C-alpha positions in Angstrom: 84.8 137.8 -19.8 86.7 135.3 -22.0 84.0 133.3 -24.4 84.5 131.0 -27.4 83.2 132.8 -30.0 82.0 131.2 -33.7 84.2 132.3 -36.5 82.9 135.6 -38.6 79.8 134.8 -41.0 78.2 137.1 -43.5 74.9 137.9 -42.1 72.4 135.7 -44.6 70.0 133.5 -44.4 72.1 130.4 -45.7 74.8 131.0 -42.8 72.3 131.5 -40.1 70.5 128.0 -40.9 74.3 126.8 -39.5 73.5 128.4 -35.9 72.2 126.1 -33.6 68.5 126.7 -32.5 70.0 127.1 -28.1 70.2 129.6 -26.2 73.3 132.0 -26.5 75.2 135.5 -26.9 75.6 136.7 -30.5 77.2 139.9 -32.0 76.7 141.8 -35.3 79.6 143.9 -37.0 80.2 146.3 -39.9 83.3 144.8 -41.8 83.4 147.4 -44.1 83.1 150.3 -41.1 85.0 147.8 -38.5 82.3 149.1 -36.3 80.0 147.0 -34.0 76.4 147.0 -34.8 74.6 144.9 -32.0 75.2 142.8 -28.8 72.6 140.3 -27.9 71.4 137.0 -26.1 68.9 135.0 -27.3 66.8 131.8 -26.0 67.1 130.7 -29.2 70.0 132.0 -31.4 68.7 131.0 -35.2 65.9 132.4 -34.6 66.8 135.7 -33.2 69.7 135.8 -35.6 67.6 135.5 -39.1 65.4 138.3 -37.9 68.1 140.3 -37.8 69.5 139.2 -41.4 65.5 140.2 -42.5 66.4 143.9 -41.3 68.2 145.1 -44.3 71.6 146.3 -42.0 72.4 148.6 -45.3 75.9 147.1 -44.1 78.6 144.7 -44.6 77.1 142.7 -41.8 78.6 139.5 -40.2 77.9 137.9 -36.9 79.3 135.3 -34.6 78.1 133.5 -31.7 78.3 132.0 -27.9 76.1 129.0 -27.2 74.9 128.9 -23.8 73.8 125.9 -21.6 69.9 125.4 -21.8 70.2 125.1 -18.0 71.3 128.6 -17.9 68.1 131.3 -16.4 67.2 134.1 -18.7 68.8 136.5 -16.2 71.6 135.0 -16.1 72.1 135.3 -20.4 70.9 138.8 -20.1 73.8 139.6 -17.2 76.1 137.9 -19.7 74.5 140.4 -22.4 75.0 143.5 -20.0 78.6 142.4 -19.4 79.4 142.7 -23.5 77.7 146.1 -23.8 79.1 147.2 -20.9 82.7 146.0 -21.7 82.5 147.7 -25.1 81.7 150.8 -24.0 84.5 150.7 -21.7 87.0 150.2 -24.2 84.9 152.5 -26.7 83.1 154.9 -24.9 80.3 154.6 -27.2 77.6 151.6 -27.3 77.2 149.5 -30.5 75.5 151.9 -33.2 72.0 150.1 -33.0 72.5 148.9 -29.7 69.5 151.5 -28.4 67.3 151.6 -31.3 68.5 152.6 -35.0 71.0 155.5 -35.6 
C-alpha cells in the first residue's frame, strides 16, 4: 500500500494545529530510538493526534499523516489501519510499541 504521507513533525500542539480536521491515518514514531510507537486512524485527524500529544510519550515523538476522503466509510479506514499494522508486523515481527497498550 502506497500512501502520500505528510512530512514528519514534532508531536506538539503547534504542529497539531496544522493538521486538517478530516479523516485519515497517522503514525507516531520515536525519532531517537528509531522505533514506531503507534499506527492509527481517525474521522478527525487533528482531534485524534491532539489527544496523543497530551499523553507525554517520554520520547522524541514525531508524527505524520495521510488524509482520506470524507466519503470513505469507517470500516474502510479501519481496514487501512489494520493493513498498516499488519504490514509493519510482517516487516519487523513486532507491533508498534504502544499499539496494544503501554509497554
